[in-house]
C-alpha positions in Angstrom: -52.9 -10.3 -8.9 -50.4 -13.1 -9.6 -48.6 -10.9 -12.2 -48.4 -8.1 -9.7 -47.1 -10.4 -7.0 -44.5 -11.9 -9.4 -43.3 -8.5 -10.4 -43.0 -7.5 -6.8 -40.9 -10.6 -6.0 -38.6 -9.9 -9.0 -38.3 -6.2 -8.1 -37.5 -7.1 -4.4 -34.9 -9.7 -5.6 -33.2 -7.1 -7.9 -33.2 -4.4 -5.2 -31.8 -6.8 -2.6 -29.0 -8.1 -4.7 -28.1 -5.0 -6.6 -26.3 -3.7 -3.6 -24.2 -6.8 -3.1 -20.8 -6.3 -4.7 -19.4 -9.4 -6.3 -15.8 -8.4 -7.1 -12.7 -10.3 -7.8 -10.3 -7.5 -7.0 -7.0 -7.4 -8.8 -4.3 -7.2 -6.2 -0.6 -6.9 -6.7 1.5 -8.3 -3.8 5.1 -7.2 -3.1 7.0 -9.3 -0.6 9.7 -7.2 1.1 12.4 -8.6 3.3 12.5 -5.3 5.2 11.6 -1.6 4.9 10.6 1.5 6.7 8.3 4.5 6.8 10.0 7.9 6.7 7.8 10.8 7.7 7.4 13.9 5.6 4.3 15.7 7.0 1.7 13.5 8.7 -0.2 11.8 7.2 2.2 11.6 4.3 5.2 9.2 4.3 7.8 7.7 2.2 7.6 3.9 2.3 10.8 2.0 1.4 10.7 -1.7 0.5 13.9 -3.8 0.4 14.6 -7.3 -0.9 12.6 -7.1 -4.1 13.7 -8.5 -7.5 14.3 -5.3 -9.5 14.0 -7.1 -12.8 10.3 -7.9 -12.1 9.1 -4.5 -10.7 7.8 -1.8 -13.0 8.3 1.8 -12.0 6.4 5.0 -12.7 3.0 3.4 -13.1 0.8 4.9 -10.3 -1.7 6.9 -12.3 -4.3 7.4 -9.6 -4.7 7.0 -5.8 -4.6 3.2 -5.1 -5.3 1.6 -1.7 -2.7 -0.7 -0.3 -2.4 -2.9 2.8 0.9 -3.7 4.6 0.9 -7.0 6.5 3.8 -7.2 9.0 5.2 -10.7 9.6 7.9 -10.2 12.2 8.9 -7.9 15.0 6.9 -6.2 17.7 4.1 -5.4 15.3 3.9 -9.0 14.0 0.3 -9.7 12.8 -0.7 -6.1 12.4 -1.6 -4.3 9.2 -1.6 -0.7 8.0 -3.8 0.9 5.3 -2.2 3.5 3.0 -3.0 5.1 -0.3 -0.3 5.6 -3.0 0.4 9.0 -4.3 0.0 9.6 -8.0 3.1 9.8 -10.2 4.2 13.2 -11.6 6.9 14.3 -14.0 9.2 15.1 -11.1 8.2 12.2 -8.9 7.6 8.9 -10.5 5.8 6.3 -8.3 7.2 3.9 -7.4 10.8 4.7 -7.9 14.0 2.6 -7.3 16.3 4.4 -4.9 19.7 4.4 -3.3 19.3 6.9 -0.6 21.1 6.4 2.7 24.3 4.9 1.5 24.9 2.4 4.3 28.4 2.9 5.9 29.2 5.5 3.3 26.4 7.9 4.2 26.5 10.8 1.7 24.0 13.1 3.4 21.5 12.8 0.6 18.7 11.7 2.9 15.4 10.4 1.5 15.7 12.0 -1.9 16.2 9.3 -4.6 19.3 9.9 -6.7 18.5 10.6 -10.3 20.2 8.6 -13.1 21.0 6.0 -10.6 21.3 3.0 -13.0 21.4 -0.3 -11.2 20.0 1.2 -8.0 17.4 -1.5 -7.1 18.2 -1.6 -3.4 15.0 0.2 -2.2 11.7 0.7 -3.9 10.1 3.9 -2.7 6.4 4.8 -2.7 5.0 8.1 -1.5 2.0 7.1 0.6 -0.7 8.6 2.8 -1.5 6.8 6.0 -5.2 5.9 6.5 -7.2 5.2 9.6 -8.6 1.7 10.3 -12.1 2.7 9.2 -10.7 3.0 5.7 -10.9 -0.8 5.6 -14.5 -0.4 4.3 -12.9 0.8 1.0 -10.9 -2.4 0.6 -12.0 -5.6 -1.1 -13.3 -8.3 1.2 -10.1 -10.4 1.0 -8.2 -7.6 2.6 -10.6 -6.5 5.3 -10.1 -9.2 8.0 -7.0 -7.8 9.7 -5.8 -6.4 13.0 -5.4 -2.7 12.0 -2.8 -0.3 13.5 -2.7 3.4 12.7 -0.9 6.6 13.6 0.8 7.0 16.0 1.4 3.3 16.5 2.3 2.6 12.9 5.0 0.0 12.6 8.3 1.1 11.1 7.5 4.8 11.7 9.7 5.7 14.6 13.3 7.0 14.1 15.7 4.3 12.9 13.0 1.6 13.2 13.0 -1.0 10.4 10.1 -3.1 9.4 10.8 -6.8 9.3 9.5 -8.9 6.5 6.1 -7.6 5.2 3.7 -7.9 2.3 2.4 -4.9 0.5 -1.0 -5.7 -1.2 -1.9 -3.0 -3.8 -5.5 -2.9 -4.9 -5.4 -2.3 -8.6 -9.1 -2.7 -9.5 
């Protein structure tokens, strides 16, 4: 009787705690001074980040779909966060990729396509992303779940000519 009760307690303990995930997620954080979303076909966007140190950012590394969270620090959407997933790299479209696209005052009409062979173009880091709904927060590690979520059509930086102020992009690597 005691052995049966002891086994039952151990079994109950294992069942109860086997579903508790104890993770220390590996998260890479990029701190952009500004950026923007450019729509392709909803829910897919180009996400441009500016103000990063190009010497410290590796490109062409996205080998699978990764979740990411953008935390907006200034502007009308201050304090809001957006969930996206990163698109996987391909031979024709490395992810992420350094870009020089819009040309500032000398706009060349090249739009959102990154210029190939653009050595030294570390003005904008471009990711191809898919916007997610707030219920996708369940897929994130605990340290990224306690946020005020915003989603389409109220995504910050999505409207024509709208720039995101400073924001952090947290990419869940593991």
